[in-house]
C-alpha positions as a LaTeX table, in Angstrom:
\begin{tabular}{lrrr}
\hline
Residue & $x$ (\AA) & $y$ (\AA) & $z$ (\AA) \\
\hline
Met1 & $-5.64$ & 19.99 & 4.08 \\
Asn2 & $-5.36$ & 18.81 & 7.69 \\
Ile3 & $-4.14$ & 15.25 & 8.10 \\
Ala4 & $-3.80$ & 12.74 & 10.90 \\
Ile5 & $-1.06$ & 10.13 & 10.89 \\
Val6 & $-2.14$ & 6.83 & 12.42 \\
Gly7 & 1.02 & 4.82 & 12.98 \\
Tyr8 & 3.65 & 7.47 & 13.62 \\
Gly9 & 6.84 & 5.55 & 12.90 \\
Lys10 & 9.58 & 6.15 & 10.34 \\
Met11 & 7.04 & 6.41 & 7.52 \\
Gly12 & 4.82 & 8.76 & 9.50 \\
Arg13 & 7.71 & 11.08 & 10.27 \\
Met14 & 8.73 & 11.18 & 6.62 \\
Ile15 & 5.14 & 11.96 & 5.60 \\
Glu16 & 5.10 & 14.80 & 8.11 \\
Gly17 & 8.31 & 16.25 & 6.71 \\
Leu18 & 7.00 & 16.19 & 3.13 \\
Ala19 & 3.42 & 17.27 & 3.90 \\
Pro20 & 3.90 & 21.03 & 3.28 \\
Glu21 & 4.88 & 20.29 & $-0.34$ \\
Tyr22 & 1.38 & 18.86 & $-0.81$ \\
Gly23 & $-0.50$ & 21.68 & 0.90 \\
Ala24 & $-0.99$ & 19.57 & 4.01 \\
Glu25 & $-0.43$ & 20.03 & 7.71 \\
Val26 & $-0.17$ & 17.18 & 10.21 \\
Arg27 & $-2.55$ & 18.01 & 13.06 \\
Leu28 & $-2.68$ & 14.64 & 14.83 \\
Arg29 & $-0.05$ & 11.94 & 15.42 \\
Leu30 & $-1.08$ & 8.58 & 16.85 \\
Asp31 & 1.10 & 5.61 & 17.75 \\
Glu32 & 1.30 & 2.72 & 20.22 \\
Phe33 & 2.03 & 5.13 & 23.06 \\
Asn34 & $-1.13$ & 7.24 & 22.80 \\
Asn35 & $-3.48$ & 4.92 & 20.87 \\
Ala36 & $-2.65$ & 1.40 & 22.06 \\
Asn37 & $-6.32$ & 0.50 & 22.55 \\
Phe38 & $-7.80$ & 2.89 & 19.95 \\
Glu39 & $-8.62$ & 5.34 & 22.73 \\
Ala40 & $-7.45$ & 8.34 & 20.68 \\
Leu41 & $-9.84$ & 7.67 & 17.78 \\
Thr42 & $-12.43$ & 10.16 & 19.01 \\
Ala43 & $-14.58$ & 12.83 & 17.41 \\
Glu44 & $-12.79$ & 15.47 & 19.48 \\
Asn45 & $-9.32$ & 14.44 & 18.29 \\
Phe46 & $-10.43$ & 14.22 & 14.65 \\
Arg47 & $-12.34$ & 17.49 & 14.56 \\
Gly48 & $-11.06$ & 19.44 & 11.55 \\
Ile49 & $-9.13$ & 16.48 & 10.11 \\
Asp50 & $-9.69$ & 16.03 & 6.37 \\
Val51 & $-7.76$ & 12.81 & 5.74 \\
Ala52 & $-6.09$ & 10.21 & 7.96 \\
Ile53 & $-3.03$ & 8.39 & 6.63 \\
Glu54 & $-2.82$ & 4.92 & 8.15 \\
Phe55 & 0.49 & 3.01 & 8.39 \\
Ser56 & 0.00 & 0.79 & 11.43 \\
Thr57 & 0.06 & $-3.02$ & 11.69 \\
Pro58 & $-1.94$ & $-5.88$ & 10.12 \\
Asp59 & $-3.48$ & $-6.57$ & 13.55 \\
Thr60 & $-4.86$ & $-3.06$ & 14.04 \\
Val61 & $-5.55$ & $-1.69$ & 10.56 \\
Val62 & $-9.16$ & $-2.86$ & 10.14 \\
Ser63 & $-10.12$ & $-1.63$ & 13.62 \\
Asn64 & $-8.57$ & 1.73 & 12.80 \\
Ile65 & $-10.50$ & 1.88 & 9.52 \\
Glu66 & $-13.75$ & 0.96 & 11.28 \\
Arg67 & $-13.42$ & 3.71 & 13.86 \\
Ile68 & $-12.09$ & 6.43 & 11.56 \\
Thr69 & $-14.71$ & 5.92 & 8.84 \\
Ala70 & $-17.38$ & 6.08 & 11.58 \\
Leu71 & $-16.05$ & 9.56 & 12.37 \\
Gly72 & $-16.68$ & 10.58 & 8.75 \\
Val73 & $-12.98$ & 11.02 & 7.98 \\
Asn74 & $-11.43$ & 9.89 & 4.69 \\
Leu75 & $-8.46$ & 7.54 & 4.72 \\
Val76 & $-5.29$ & 6.56 & 2.93 \\
Val77 & $-4.23$ & 3.05 & 3.99 \\
Gly78 & $-0.72$ & 1.77 & 3.38 \\
Thr79 & $-0.75$ & $-1.10$ & 5.87 \\
Thr80 & $-0.67$ & $-4.57$ & 4.31 \\
Gly81 & $-1.77$ & $-7.99$ & 5.53 \\
Trp82 & $-5.55$ & $-7.43$ & 5.61 \\
Ala83 & $-6.62$ & $-8.54$ & 2.11 \\
Glu84 & $-9.02$ & $-11.13$ & 3.51 \\
Arg85 & $-11.01$ & $-8.27$ & 5.13 \\
Ala86 & $-11.33$ & $-6.21$ & 1.94 \\
Ala87 & $-15.08$ & $-6.86$ & 1.64 \\
Asp88 & $-15.61$ & $-5.67$ & 5.23 \\
Val89 & $-13.66$ & $-2.48$ & 4.53 \\
Lys90 & $-15.70$ & $-1.80$ & 1.40 \\
Thr91 & $-18.89$ & $-2.14$ & 3.45 \\
Leu92 & $-17.58$ & 0.30 & 6.08 \\
Val93 & $-16.68$ & 2.93 & 3.48 \\
Glu94 & $-20.08$ & 2.65 & 1.81 \\
Arg95 & $-21.99$ & 2.68 & 5.11 \\
His96 & $-20.35$ & 5.89 & 6.33 \\
Gly97 & $-20.16$ & 7.68 & 2.97 \\
Thr98 & $-16.42$ & 8.23 & 3.23 \\
Gly99 & $-13.50$ & 7.86 & 0.84 \\
Leu100 & $-10.53$ & 5.51 & 1.09 \\
Val101 & $-7.46$ & 4.88 & $-1.07$ \\
Trp102 & $-5.45$ & 1.75 & $-0.30$ \\
Ser103 & $-2.41$ & 0.11 & $-1.79$ \\
Pro104 & 0.19 & $-2.47$ & $-0.83$ \\
Asn105 & 2.69 & 0.08 & $-2.15$ \\
Phe106 & 2.22 & 3.84 & $-2.71$ \\
Ser107 & 5.33 & 4.28 & $-4.84$ \\
Val108 & 4.44 & 5.66 & $-8.26$ \\
Gly109 & 7.35 & 3.64 & $-9.67$ \\
Val110 & 6.00 & 0.41 & $-8.19$ \\
Asn111 & 2.57 & 1.10 & $-9.64$ \\
Ala112 & 4.18 & 1.51 & $-13.06$ \\
Phe113 & 6.04 & $-1.74$ & $-12.32$ \\
Phe114 & 2.71 & $-3.50$ & $-11.70$ \\
Arg115 & 1.64 & $-2.60$ & $-15.23$ \\
Leu116 & 4.95 & $-3.63$ & $-16.79$ \\
Val117 & 4.80 & $-7.02$ & $-15.07$ \\
Ala118 & 1.20 & $-7.53$ & $-16.18$ \\
Thr119 & 2.17 & $-6.79$ & $-19.77$ \\
Ala120 & 5.05 & $-9.28$ & $-19.65$ \\
Ala121 & 2.81 & $-11.94$ & $-18.09$ \\
Arg122 & 0.18 & $-11.41$ & $-20.77$ \\
Leu123 & 2.75 & $-11.74$ & $-23.58$ \\
Leu124 & 4.16 & $-14.96$ & $-22.11$ \\
Ala125 & 0.90 & $-16.48$ & $-20.89$ \\
Asn126 & 0.75 & $-18.96$ & $-23.76$ \\
Glu127 & 4.51 & $-19.42$ & $-24.16$ \\
Thr128 & 4.68 & $-22.65$ & $-22.14$ \\
Glu129 & 8.46 & $-22.93$ & $-22.22$ \\
Tyr130 & 8.72 & $-19.93$ & $-19.87$ \\
Glu131 & 8.53 & $-20.60$ & $-16.15$ \\
Ala132 & 8.18 & $-17.73$ & $-13.66$ \\
Trp133 & 9.40 & $-16.63$ & $-10.27$ \\
Ala134 & 8.55 & $-13.80$ & $-7.88$ \\
Trp135 & 10.96 & $-12.70$ & $-5.13$ \\
Glu136 & 11.37 & $-9.82$ & $-2.72$ \\
Ile137 & 13.64 & $-8.63$ & 0.10 \\
His138 & 12.90 & $-6.14$ & 2.90 \\
His139 & 14.42 & $-5.05$ & 6.19 \\
Ser140 & 14.29 & $-7.53$ & 9.04 \\
Ala141 & 11.65 & $-5.53$ & 10.96 \\
Lys142 & 8.97 & $-5.95$ & 8.28 \\
Lys143 & 6.21 & $-8.06$ & 9.78 \\
Asp144 & 4.58 & $-9.70$ & 6.75 \\
Ala145 & 6.25 & $-12.02$ & 4.26 \\
Pro146 & 5.80 & $-12.23$ & 1.34 \\
Ser147 & 5.12 & $-8.51$ & 1.08 \\
Gly148 & 1.76 & $-7.20$ & 0.02 \\
Thr149 & 3.49 & $-5.76$ & $-3.03$ \\
Leu150 & 4.79 & $-9.17$ & $-4.13$ \\
Leu151 & 1.35 & $-10.72$ & $-3.65$ \\
Lys152 & $-0.12$ & $-7.90$ & $-5.74$ \\
Leu153 & 2.45 & $-8.57$ & $-8.49$ \\
Val154 & 1.48 & $-12.25$ & $-8.55$ \\
Asp155 & $-2.20$ & $-11.26$ & $-8.68$ \\
Glu156 & $-1.46$ & $-8.98$ & $-11.65$ \\
Met157 & 0.28 & $-11.86$ & $-13.42$ \\
Arg158 & $-2.70$ & $-14.13$ & $-12.82$ \\
Ala159 & $-5.15$ & $-11.48$ & $-13.99$ \\
Ala160 & $-3.10$ & $-11.08$ & $-17.16$ \\
Gly161 & $-3.57$ & $-14.75$ & $-17.97$ \\
Tyr162 & $-0.38$ & $-16.36$ & $-16.66$ \\
Ser163 & $-1.82$ & $-19.55$ & $-15.14$ \\
Arg164 & 1.29 & $-21.68$ & $-14.67$ \\
Ala165 & 3.20 & $-22.02$ & $-11.40$ \\
Ile166 & 4.95 & $-18.91$ & $-10.05$ \\
Asp167 & 7.68 & $-19.81$ & $-7.56$ \\
Thr168 & 7.40 & $-17.19$ & $-4.78$ \\
Ala169 & 9.96 & $-16.35$ & $-2.11$ \\
Ala170 & 10.79 & $-13.61$ & 0.42 \\
Ser171 & 13.91 & $-12.60$ & 2.34 \\
Arg172 & 14.22 & $-10.45$ & 5.47 \\
Ala173 & 17.60 & $-8.95$ & 6.36 \\
Gly174 & 19.22 & $-5.74$ & 7.53 \\
Arg175 & 17.63 & $-2.42$ & 6.66 \\
His176 & 16.76 & $-3.00$ & 3.03 \\
Pro177 & 13.87 & $-0.67$ & 2.01 \\
Gly178 & 12.55 & $-3.13$ & $-0.56$ \\
Thr179 & 13.35 & $-4.89$ & $-3.83$ \\
His180 & 10.83 & $-6.83$ & $-5.90$ \\
Glu181 & 11.80 & $-9.08$ & $-8.78$ \\
Ile182 & 9.75 & $-10.96$ & $-11.35$ \\
Gly183 & 11.47 & $-13.34$ & $-13.73$ \\
Phe184 & 10.67 & $-15.59$ & $-16.65$ \\
Asp185 & 13.09 & $-18.34$ & $-17.64$ \\
Ser186 & 13.32 & $-20.73$ & $-20.58$ \\
Ala187 & 16.02 & $-22.88$ & $-22.14$ \\
Ala188 & 16.68 & $-20.07$ & $-24.60$ \\
Asp189 & 16.79 & $-16.99$ & $-22.36$ \\
Thr190 & 15.85 & $-15.23$ & $-19.14$ \\
Ile191 & 13.78 & $-12.09$ & $-18.64$ \\
Thr192 & 14.15 & $-10.27$ & $-15.32$ \\
Leu193 & 12.06 & $-7.30$ & $-14.18$ \\
Arg194 & 13.16 & $-5.60$ & $-10.95$ \\
His195 & 12.14 & $-2.61$ & $-8.88$ \\
Thr196 & 14.45 & $-1.39$ & $-6.11$ \\
Ala197 & 13.41 & 1.26 & $-3.61$ \\
Arg198 & 16.23 & 3.53 & $-2.41$ \\
Ser199 & 14.28 & 4.90 & 0.55 \\
Arg200 & 10.80 & 5.31 & 1.97 \\
Glu201 & 10.41 & 8.68 & 0.27 \\
Gly202 & 8.56 & 7.30 & $-2.75$ \\
Phe203 & 6.01 & 5.61 & $-0.50$ \\
Ala204 & 5.50 & 8.78 & 1.55 \\
Arg205 & 5.03 & 10.96 & $-1.52$ \\
Gly206 & 2.53 & 8.55 & $-3.00$ \\
Ala207 & 0.52 & 8.49 & 0.23 \\
Leu208 & 0.38 & 12.29 & 0.31 \\
Arg209 & $-0.60$ & 12.36 & $-3.35$ \\
Ala210 & $-3.41$ & 9.92 & $-2.56$ \\
Ala211 & $-4.52$ & 12.02 & 0.43 \\
Arg212 & $-4.77$ & 15.11 & $-1.73$ \\
Trp213 & $-6.77$ & 13.17 & $-4.33$ \\
Ile214 & $-9.27$ & 11.53 & $-1.92$ \\
Asn215 & $-9.93$ & 14.71 & 0.07 \\
Gly216 & $-13.64$ & 15.45 & $-0.31$ \\
Lys217 & $-14.40$ & 12.31 & $-2.36$ \\
Gln218 & $-16.39$ & 9.16 & $-1.58$ \\
Gly219 & $-15.71$ & 5.55 & $-2.47$ \\
Leu220 & $-13.04$ & 2.87 & $-2.27$ \\
Phe221 & $-10.08$ & 3.14 & $-4.63$ \\
Glu222 & $-6.80$ & 1.33 & $-5.19$ \\
Phe223 & $-3.85$ & 3.69 & $-5.73$ \\
Gly224 & $-3.07$ & 2.16 & $-9.10$ \\
Gln225 & $-6.43$ & 3.42 & $-10.35$ \\
Ile226 & $-5.54$ & 7.05 & $-9.66$ \\
Ala227 & $-1.73$ & 7.19 & $-9.72$ \\
Phe228 & $-1.48$ & 8.24 & $-13.35$ \\
Glu229 & $-4.47$ & 10.60 & $-13.61$ \\
\hline
\end{tabular}
């Protein structure tokens, strides 16, 4: 499997280092120095590429998706901050007959955490004495706040039937790779659910796992749909 990395930062370099374990070879690396105006998203550059893994910025992700799907190349998208354009992305994937896996977080552990939080929210949905909070912390260079992962956790709680207020907060400091916490508090007790990432490795492995899965397939998928197949 030949892959392109679009957004060749710390995550891209980690993906490249782990790629051989997944039967993949990085054949193209794009960043702000060689693709500042999307000039490298050409048929010639993407010839022979099976899947592109996209970790860029909220400002560029949809334009990258538009151009790469038009080349007939499948995608794994880990960039967050574009949820309001999800319908447009779905149209692009369908129009060009390509495949795309997206997620606010490609960690398998986080995707298990989504399900655990949803279960807790469902159990407490009608227990009105329990109030809820959602909090996360990431390194100071992270551009979006709250994180896409925290927003997804809140969405999972809502979908599970928890309709009361959820106090939401985000912190940005240092080099923290990411902690997400969901809590429920009552006069009687407190329940705290927390996921802490130790490094970016879990995200990189999940993205490569998604690339291997989407290779040769069509359609739009969220990583949580396929993570436990």
